[in-house]
Phi, psi and omega in degrees: 000133178286134182249119176267106184277098179264012184269026182285339180271112186262312187249350182255150177290126183299332180297323179273330188284319187276149180295150182277129173279134183300151183252201189299319185304315180283332182303309183295321178295318181296315180300318182296333184264349186250159172271090190283128176268327181195155171245125175252117177263117190246132180228134177281122183292135174053037183293336179304323180297325179294314177299317181295324185279316189247349180102160185288326179297315177299315181297318179297321179295315179298319180299325177300314181294322179297318181297320178295318179297318179297320178300319178295321182290320179286322175057226184280357181279355180171204184217146181253139180231145172280125181263339180138138180061233181257028182246142179229155174236126175253123177263118184258133183241148171051048177231150175279167180298319180294323177293323179295314179299315181297317180296313182297314180296322181295320179298315181296311184292321182296320181293333179294338183252015184244162172223134172268147182238104186235126177051042178079005183245127176279130183236125175254138180206168176227164177229156172243147184231131170253128185243140174228126175257117185306138180275340181210160178287153176061030175289137182305140182303316181301320181292318181294318180294319178300318181290324176293324177294322176298318178297324178296319177302319178296318179298317180296323181291332179279353182125183181270162178056050185237157173242132176220147179254150179299138169220151186296321178305322177294319177300314179298322180296317180293319178296321178296319179297319178296319178296315179299319179299313180298314183290327178297319179300317179293317186296327180295330178275333185262009174056049177269350177272148176212164179243124173255167185227132175252120182299147175241123188264125177273116187294313183292327181273343178068030179203168177281123179243349184216169173209146176264129177281125183235121183285137178235143177231111174253096184276135177296332183269315188259349186082208180282125181244130183289140174302329179298335178267314189274334181295313177300325178293318178298324178293322182290321187260007175086003180280349185297330181297313179294322180292317181294324177297317178300316181297311182298316180298317179297316180296314183293320175300316183293322177301319180292323178294319178295322178302318180297333179270004179079017180262114177260112186214148176260142181242130177267130180243127177285129182243128182271161179299325179298320178295315182298329181272358183259117180298330179297327179296315182299314181293321178296318179300311181295323179298317181289324176300316178292318183301317183261002180053058184268135174283122181306331183291351178262008182236143174227135172264129173254121181230156178262160180300318183295330178297314182294322185291343180292334181201077187304316187298295185297315183294314182299319179297316180296315180296323178298318178295319180295321181299325181290340179281347184106351176292137178275148175233120182251132176274103188279159179052038185298134178108342182261352179268188180271139174051049186303313183297319179300320182293334176299330183270320188284324192257147181285100180224166176236353184204153169239148181240110184291130185295147181304329181300327177283322178298319180300325185264358190305321187269349184225010179226110184298325180293316179298318179299316181295320180295314181299316180297318180294319180296316179298317180297314181296319180298318179299318180297327182271358178084019180264150169277158180232128174243136175253128179257161178077024179281120186238349183228160178295324180296320176296316179301312182296321180295314181294322177298317179297324181285346179099016177295140185278316186220154177228152179219137180155180185294341176298326177272303180186151169284163173301148183216160175299158185302326182292339179281339183297315183300310181297323182293314181297317181291330178292329179285336183277347181287000000 
């Protein structure tokens, strides 16, 4: 491993001793005056950990050395600028696309085999690079830097120590997220969100005993927006707390209204990993339970395997406490995560929900049939209930019934419907 000995400064502060790398003000002027071949947006991976571990003064000193090292690597092919924090911008001039790719990859790979030595401490680090090759001459500097930054976001999403180039679909995705964020904020005030319910049929009892709460967004501007699209955006921008509060409040209100109509039903609420890790969610949930005087036995949390695995300790403890109150916990999309059978044993749950992908293959794929049968058998041994989702035909229903599945959900029973439709639907099945 190559060792960069930066410990040459003994009595002087490295911040004062080392030459200053030019910053943003000069960056824009430089781009305007040069024939730019590429913009490389460079970010030090996980630099926050270095600051947290060694302090900001140490981190600032290390960044100085990194900037000098980058200047040496870029050399006569361009110039390096400090963009802010742990980010740098390298403006590359008079290079072909293949030379740019080679240079960027070499910088990433070389840093993987190096160690910086600062104040007696050896530091290993990696960088990610987002690259933009201008599509036309005289493109505004701000626009080029923005596109290189988008490419950096793509590189970070692909993992650490990565190189990625700007592409328009990524740009469009970011603009779409910004639009969704803006419209979601308005929609929460303008009551464009609603909760629909999909009935869950209990096979042994021969009636609907549960329903899954499903969030719907009918935007005046965007039209109908799928939860699969807007929920991850809400999690990223912090709006999920307000949305989850709305869902829980809507469900609890509806449970009390159904009680007045003589409808006894349990409602399953999908809980995201961001919510489970947020203490505010737990306090809001308990506050609403008290406010509406809700029996915990009428609530079910649906969570995915990957959600629990993100933070086994905190999440598992909370779920264990909830299970003791009588609240049900269902392991959703069962079978598509890692080590599914192991998770049946490790995590505090009362039910598993077989993923639709297995239900779809149940009648024509022997392997899928064997897996579903084994899962139902194992769940029964562990004392769990089993729900199969995505049931769309009578043959699927009969097969699952024969296998010993407890409950089914899907279009064979009913599509999701507004809350007022549930009462009429349940009563129609009782006739």
